N, C-alpha and C positions, 0 to 999 in steps of 0.2 A: 692755146696754151699747151706746151709740150709737158707731158707727164712721164716720170720715171718710176717704174714699179719694180719691186723685188718680189719674185714669185717662187713658191715652192710647190712641188706636185709629186704625186705617186703616178708614174707613167704606165701602170699595168694595163689600165682599160683603154689606153689611147694609142693611136697610130702615129706617135711622135708629136713634135711641136707643130710642124707646118701643115696648114690647110691643104687638102688634096683636092684638086680640080676634077671631080668625078660627078656623074649624075646623082649618085647616092653616096657622098663622101663619108668615110669613117670618122668617128670622133677624134679630134685632136686638141692639144692644149691651146693653140692659137685660136682655133674655131670657138672653143668654149669662152675664152677670154673676150674675143671680139663680140660674141653674142651678148655677154654681160655688159660690155661697153655700148653696144647698140641699144640695149634696154634703157640704160641710163641717159644716153645722149640724144636718142631719138633718130639717129642716122648711123650709117656704117662708119666704123672707125678701125683703121688698120693698126694692128699691134705688131711691133718689130722686135724680135727676140735677139739676144746676144749670140745665139747659136741654135742650130736645128737638132735637138736631141731626137734620137731614133725611137721607133716604136718600142714601148716597154721600158724606156730609160727614164730615170727619175731626175729631180732637181731639188737642191736645197736653196739655191741662189741664182735662179735664172733672172736676167735683168731684161726689162722690156720698156720700150718708149712708145708713146702714142700721142696723138694730137686731139684734144678735147676742147669743147667750147670755153671761151674766156668767161662766160656767164656762170660756169661751174667751178670757178677757181677756188671758192671756199668750201666745196663739198669734201666730206670725209671719204676720200676715194677708197681707202683700204676697207673700211666697214661696209661701204656701199657695194663694192665689188664682191666681197665675201658673202654678203647676204644673198647674192644671185648665183655665184659660182658653185659647182659641185664641191662636195666636202674634201675630195682628194686634190683639189687645187686651191691654194691659199695665197692671198696677197699679203706679204709680211710687212711691207713698207711702201708708202707712196709719197712722192714729193714733186714739186715743180722743178723742171729741168731747163737748162739753157735752150733757146729756140733751135740751135744747131746741134744739140746732143744727139748722138746716134748709138743705140745699144750695141750694135755689132761693129761698126767701123771704128768707133772710139775705144774699143777694148784694148788694153795693153797686154793682159794675160788672163788665162783661165785656169782654174784647177778642177780636176775630176778625181773621183774616188771610185775604185772598183773592189768588190769584196768577194773573197773566196771562202767557201765552207769545206773544211778538211775532213770532219768527222763522218765516218761511214755508217755508224750504227743508228743515228737519228738526225732529224733536222727540226730545229725549233720552228713551230708553225709561223710565228710572227716574223721570222727571218726569210721565209721561203720566197717572197716576191723580191728580195733584195740581195741575194747572194747567188753565186755559181757553185753548185754542189759538185766539186771536181775531185774530192778524195784527198788522201795524204800527199803532201808536196815537200820536196826538199828546199826548205827556206833559204839555206845557205847558197844553193845554186841559183835560186831566183834573185837573191840580193847581189850575187856576183855579176848578173846580167845588167843590173841597173846603171852602173857607170857608163856602159856603152850607149845608153840611150840619152845621156846628158849632152848638152851643147847643141850646136847647129848642125844639122844633117839634112840630106835629102831623104825624107821619110816615105818615098814612093812605095817602098816594100811593106809599109804599114798602112797602106791606103787601099780601101776597096773602091771599086769603080762606081760612078753614079753622079759625081759633081765635078764640073770643070773648074780648075783653079789656074791661076797664072803661074804659080810656082808651088812645087812640093817640098820646098825647104822650110823647116820650122826650127825653133830653138826651144829645147826642153830646159827649163830652169831648175826644176827639182823633180826627183823621183825617189820615193821611199816605200818600203814595204814594212807594215807594222803588224805584230801579232797582238790581237785584242784580248782584253780580259775575258775570262770564262763567262758564259751566259748564266745569269742567276737562275736558280730553281731547277737546273738540269744536272744529270750526272756528269762526272768528270769527262772532258772531251777535248779533242785537239782544238787549238785555238782558231778562231776565224782570222783570216789574213785581210788586211786592207792596203791596197796599192794607191798611193796618192801621187799625182803627177801635175805639174804646172808647166805651161808653155805659152809662148806668145801667140799661139794658134794651133788648131788641130785639123787634120785632114779627115775625110769621111771615115768613120769607124776606126780612127787611128788609135784611140785608147783601148777599144775592144781588141784590136789586133796586138796591141802591146800586152794586154792581159793574157791573151792566148799564147803569146811568146813566152811570157814568164811561166805559165803553167807547163808548157812543153819543156822548159829548162827544169822546172821543179819535178817533172816526171822522168827526167833523164833522156828525153827524146832529142834535146838540143843542148849542145855544150855551150855554156855561157860565153866562152872565148870565141865562139863562132858567130856571135851576134854582129860584130862590125862587118864581117864578110857578107852576112845575110842583107844588111842594110845597104851595103854597097851594090848589090844586085839591082836595086831600085825596081824590083819585080815582086809583087805580092805572091805570085805562084811559086817563087823560089823559096819561100819560108814555110817549112813543114810544121805549121801550127794553125789551129782553127781560130776563127773569129769568135771571141768569147761571147756568150749569150748576153742579151741586153739588160736582163733584170739586175745584174750585179753592178750596173754603172749608174753614177749620179753626177750631175753637174753641181760642184760645191760652191764655187764663188767666181766672180769676174771683177777684175780690177781696172780702174779707169784713171786717167790723169788727175 
């Protein structure tokens, strides 16, 4: 039986989604999930994720498929897995899937969120693992850059090396920057910013490079009107912006046919 899982996790303690083939592999989300599946099924079960989130990156809606014994069809998979998994990994929903369903190959589009903390005087402790503390930003300049990221482009300039792909062309369907309401219980402060981006697919660390590009625009280091020219270089080294740190990023959702 093929099982489809909706999984959320705090990625702080983990070296990303994917198991690492090392003598003493670091903890990963896939590794923890497969260990729980092995405990229930009595044999190794491969868990296939919709995407490989990096070390320290979080997820609100990672989608996973795996094949489990038909004899366990009536099991409450959500509660059974959550009883074994670490508390920073939770199965939100579990259901039977079509035999040919594939969490990665069948995905039509994905949405990611990246969060920026602007206030320099303090950082709410509960937000520390989930934001990039980058200081004050020109929100108008950041928003002026967003239209240049929409549509179909060769996003090689937003891609870090490490994964071979057939094409570096992707279509960004939506890109927005929202100022969030003030955090309760804290003194007046600059709003946290949330960058939401939806595309038919993403290259390695593409969203983190987009976030770095937006911060560079917000800091006056890049003119938003120069973004198209930077994309046209198809060269990551030509973009004068850092790759945003992983803790601000979360996989929000994955859409299927």
